[in-house]
N, C-alpha and C positions, 0 to 999 in steps of 0.2 A: 710598402716595406720588404726587407730582405726575406727571401726567405732559404738563403743557404749564408754558414759560418764558416765560411772555407772551405767551401767544399760537401756541407755538414748538411742533410733540410732540416729544415722545422715542424716539427710533426710532434710535438711532444705540449700538449694542453692545460687547460686548470687543472682540469680532475686527475690526472697522469702525473701533473708535479705533484699531486696534493696523495697521490698514492705511493711514490719516490718520498715524501717527505715521511710519510703512516711507515713504511717495510724499514726507512734507514732506523727511525728512532724505534719501535717495537722488535727488537728481534730475541732474544735468549732473556736477557734481564730479569724483564717484569715473572720469568716464569718458578724464578728463584729469589726475590728481591721481597716479595713479601716480609718474609722469612727474616731478611734481616731486619725491616724496620719497625715488625712485632718485637725481637731481641733489642734491640736502641734505641724504640720510643716509646714501646707498651704502650696502653692503649691510641697516646696520638698518632700510631704509626697511620689514619691516615689523609689525618690535616699536613704533618711531614710532606705528600705527596702537591697537597695543596700546595704548603709554601714552595715546591721544589721548579714546581712550574710557573711559578709567580715569579721566582730568582728569572729564572730561565727562559720567559717571556721578557726582558728587559734586553738579555743577548738577541735573540729572538730580532724583536722591534730592531738593533744595528743592522744585521743582516739585510730586514726585510727593509732596510732603506738603502741601503746598497743595493741593493735584486733591482731596486728600483731605475739604481739610472745608468745599467749596463745589460747591453744581448747577447754581446762574446760569450763565448765556449772561455770558460777560466772559475770563475770563482773567487776564491779570497786570495788566488796565484794574480787578475784582476786587480783586486781593490788594492790589496799590496802593495803589484807595480805601480798603480797611482800615485800609490800614498807620500813612498818615503823609497820611486826605483827600484833598474831591473836585480839586481840582489837580491832585495828581500824577500822581492814577487819569487824571485826565483828560489830561496829560503822558504818560505814561506809554502811554496807547493811541490817541493822537494819532502820536506817531512814532513807536508800532510797524506800524501801519496804513501810514503814508507808503512806510515800509519794502518794503512786500508787495506797495505798487504799484508800484513799481523793480524789483523785482526778479520779478511776472511780470512787465512790458513785455521789462525784457531777457530771461530762460527764454521768453520765445516767440516771441524775435528767433533765438534758440540751434533750438530744437523745429524752426523754419523751415531753417534750415539743415539742421539732421540728413535733414531730408524734400530738401529740395531734390541730397541724394545723391542718390537714385530716381525725384527731376523737372528737372532743369534751370531750367525757367521761377519755381520757386518762386525763385529768387534774381534772379528778374528783380523794379525796383522793384513794375511793377502785381502778378506775382504773389505776392509777398511783402504788401502791403500786403493784398491779396484772400484770401489765404491767414488773415495776423492774425484779421483782421474775423473768417473760421469762425470761429476759435479762440477766445478771443476770447469773441466773442460765442456757440456754440455750449458753451461751459463753464458759461454765464452763465445762459445760456435753461433747461440740464439739471439746475442750483443752487436754478432761481424752482422750475420742478416738481416738485421735492421732494427730501428727505432721505436716504429707503429709494434712488430713481432714482439722485441720486450716489455714492453709497455702493457697490448694485450694481457702475459704472462703474467705478472706483475699484478695486474688484475686477479687474476684467479690466487696467485700467492694472497694479495689481501684478506679477501673472502676467506679463505682457508683457515688463514692468523684468526680474523677477528671470528665466525664462527665461534668457534668451541672457548674463546675464550664472556662471548655473549652471553649465550647458552648458559654459563657458569653464576656467574652476574644474576641471568635470568632467577636462576633456581635457587637459585642463591638471599634472593631478597626475603623471604619469604623467615631466612635465621636472622637479618639485621640487628640488629641491637646498638637502638637508640642509646640507651643510659651510656653505654659504653662511646660510643664517637662522643656525645657530650659533659658526658661525667669526666671523659679523660684532662691527664694534667702535665703542663706540658714537661718534657725532658726536661735534667739539670744543663743546664749552660752548657759547665766543661766541656764534656762531649758531644752538644749538638751540632759544632762547628762540622764534628768528623761526618757523625750524621747524616748531615744535607746531602757531603762532597760526595759518601758513599749511593746515597739517590735520587744525587741528581747523574749519574748513570742513565739510568731510565729515559734520561730525556736525552741525553746527548748522537750525534746522527745525520742531525735537519742539516747544518754548516756545511752538506754534501754535495746536496741536494741544487748549489750558486751554483756548480762546474757547470750543469747542461741548458745552461740563459741561451745559448749557444742551437740548440734546438728546441726551444720555445718559439709555440706559434708566436703569444704575447710576454715575452719575458720577465718586462720592468711592471706588468700588470699583477700575471698572475704568478706571480712566483712568491711576493711578498704576499696575496694570500692564501698559496697553497701552506706557507711560513706559520703565520700564524692562526690560521683553522685547525690544523694538525696537531699545532702546542694544544691548543688549549683544548678540544675536544682529548686528549692522551689523555691529561692532566685529570680529565673531570673521570675519564674511564678507568684512571687510573687508583683515582679515590678508592669510587666503589669498586675494583677490584678490590683496593686492602680492606674495605669493610668488610666487606662478606667472606674474604677469608681468617678475620681476627673475629667475626663474626660464629664460623660455622666450628671453627680448628680452636682449641684453647692454647693444643699447646702448638701453636703457628712456630715462636718463636726457636723451636728444637729442632726444627723439617729439614729435611734435607733437600722431600723436592715438592714446596709447598702448595705451587697451586694441585696438583696432578692427587697430594695427600688429602687436600678439598673438594677435587673432583670429585674420589675417590668418598667420602662422605655423604655428599648432595647426593651424588648417583650411581653411585656404584664403580662393582671394576670397568664394566664399559666406558663410564666417564673417567674414567682415568686414562681409560685407552684412547677414549678424546684427545681430551688435555696433551695425551705426549704425543697424537700427531699431529695436534695444533702450531705448538710445539715447533713441533722440525718443521713445520709450513712456518711459522712465524721465526725461523732462522733461516731458512731457504728466500722467502723476501727479501731478508734483506742484505742475503750471498748475491740476490738479482739487483738489490738497489745498487749494489758495491763495484758489482762489473758495469754496470751501465754510467756510473760515475766517476769511477776514477782512474781506467783508462782516459777518459780525453784531458785528463791534468799534465799527463805524459807529452797529450798531444798537443795542448796547448803551452807548454813548457814549450813544445819541437817546434812550433810557429814562432816560438815569437824566437829562437836563434841559442835555447837555456840548452839545450840536451839537443842530441844529432838528427838529423831529419829525415832520416825515414819514423822515425816513432809519429812525425803529421803527417806522415800518408793514409790516403784516405783509398776506402773498395770505390773501384770504377761503378761497379753496380747496384750494390748499396748504399752509396756513404756514408761509413760509421769508419773511425778509424781501424782501423783492423789491421793493422801491424803495431799499435800500442794496444788492443784490446787482449791480443793473443800472448805480448808480452807479460800484463800486469797478470795473467793468469800460469805462463810460465811460473814467473815469482811464487806466486800465491800459494800452486800446486807442490813444488819446489819445499818449502819453509811445512811446508802441509802437513808432507810423508819425512821430514827429516826428526 
């Protein structure tokens, strides 16, 4: 078995791919979407996450099938190039990359907003700018010094994002209203599609992790399993979060800080602080995943001759695409500060 892909080291295990998938999906969305689900679907809100989960599985199966045949870095770039040629492969990869630049910039600002809940100076112009630089610069540096280090940090983010959400569900079990759940009526079909489209946002992101196949120890086995496993588990998790939220907070549909308000009811102000910190870590894990995946797109495009060769450089010591990582960080930081 090859241990490298163009100089990149194969260090990501099946558990590592699962952490990547989970953090790419669970970001800021689930902390606000319960209010949207309640407003649009009423008591049927928890079931909407089940429906969306089943719908997204059909897409995940397609990615899992493709991932089972590819061992090289690039993900959708490789898939599109094989199927439609290099021009479509480049367009697919470049547009996907640009969307990840904008999402990193936006989510970094969201993370600073949550952190400002604990320290108000972060909500000032200089404070926000400094924190954005530290977050994006720090994560870029971590990714340059090695994939193994990045995955280890990602495990920490995973724990810190799941722990508060799990505590919320655990303490909310006593509030569960089964009559609400099983007596719920399906929302009108006129707005059903629009509601599904909005809630599907909570499940997207998994498609990015296939880019790192060239750094996986056994990607054709581990990637399909990680994709399916995490999406199914997250679907159940979202269902429970929505059920607890709607059972605990009658006016959930009008809440602007849905899960923080639920935590306040269940656990007091300490619960609100816990959820706010958990939200910051949740977004942080999402950012770390983006910095670990997106730069491999420009690296793969440079490898294929579609972008300047310097973006395909590999660090001689750490064996990471260091110039592509710094390029992604610089673009995202510039947009975040603008």
